[in-house]
C-alpha positions as CSV (number, residue, x, y, z in Angstrom):
1,M,15.9,186.5,110.6
2,C,16.0,190.1,111.6
3,R,19.5,191.4,111.1
4,S,19.4,193.5,114.2
5,I,19.2,190.4,116.4
6,R,22.7,189.3,117.4
7,T,23.9,185.9,118.6
8,L,24.1,185.9,122.4
9,H,25.4,182.5,123.2
10,N,29.0,181.6,124.0
11,F,30.6,185.0,124.3
12,E,33.0,186.2,126.9
13,P,31.8,188.2,128.7
14,P,28.3,186.8,128.7
15,A,25.4,188.7,127.1
16,T,24.1,191.5,129.2
17,E,20.5,192.1,130.2
18,D,20.4,195.0,127.8
19,E,21.6,192.8,124.9
20,V,19.0,190.2,125.7
21,T,16.2,192.8,126.0
22,A,17.3,194.4,122.7
23,A,17.1,191.1,121.0
24,A,13.6,190.4,122.5
25,L,12.4,193.9,121.4
26,Q,13.6,193.3,117.8
27,Y,11.8,189.9,117.8
28,V,8.6,191.4,119.0
29,R,8.8,194.2,116.5
30,K,9.3,191.8,113.7
31,V,6.5,189.4,114.7
32,S,4.0,192.2,115.5
33,G,4.8,194.4,112.6
34,Y,5.0,197.4,114.9
35,R,8.1,199.5,115.5
36,A,6.2,201.2,118.3
37,P,2.8,200.0,119.4
38,S,-0.2,202.1,119.8
39,A,-1.3,203.0,123.3
40,A,-4.0,200.3,123.1
41,N,-1.3,197.6,122.4
42,R,1.6,199.0,124.6
43,A,1.0,196.7,127.6
44,V,0.7,193.6,125.5
45,F,3.8,194.6,123.5
46,E,5.9,195.3,126.7
47,R,4.7,192.0,128.3
48,A,5.8,190.1,125.2
49,V,9.2,191.8,125.3
50,A,9.7,191.0,129.0
51,G,8.5,187.4,128.5
52,I,10.7,186.7,125.5
53,A,13.7,188.4,127.2
54,A,13.3,186.1,130.3
55,I,13.0,183.0,128.1
56,T,16.0,184.0,126.1
57,R,18.1,184.6,129.2
58,D,17.1,181.2,130.5
59,M,18.0,179.5,127.2
60,V,21.4,181.3,126.8
61,D,22.3,180.5,130.4
62,E,21.4,176.8,130.0
63,L,23.0,176.1,126.5
64,V,26.2,174.1,126.6
65,T,29.0,173.9,124.2
66,A,32.5,172.4,124.0
67,A,33.7,175.4,121.9
68,P,35.7,178.1,123.5
69,P,33.9,181.4,124.1
70,K,34.0,183.9,121.3
71,D,35.6,187.3,121.7
72,R,33.1,190.2,121.0
73,D,35.7,192.5,119.5
74,I,37.0,189.8,117.1
75,E,33.5,188.9,116.1
76,A,32.6,192.5,115.5
77,A,35.7,193.0,113.4
78,K,34.8,189.9,111.3
79,A,31.3,191.4,110.8
80,R,32.7,194.8,109.7
81,S,35.0,192.9,107.2
82,R,32.0,191.0,105.7
83,T,30.0,194.2,105.4
84,A,32.9,196.0,103.7
85,A,33.3,193.1,101.2
86,R,29.7,193.3,100.0
87,P,29.2,194.9,96.6
88,G,28.4,198.6,96.8
89,R,30.0,199.0,100.2
90,R,33.1,201.0,101.0
């Protein structure tokens, strides 16, 4: 999975539209192989991002869980700690 795509489900506050769109953009970039599409592919690329963002928003809104919502700041601190623990990282 692309490391730039973050988990969006079960956070308080819920994922923003910007976060959902950013995840969709990363997915489309990965699948298409383009970081930025050519002019000939721009419309298709943008439609794909919009479509995947809409589907992602629907999915995240409809998922259910019994687990309490995660705190973004705590999860970010855990991620920084894991990164710092990797060999060759300071």
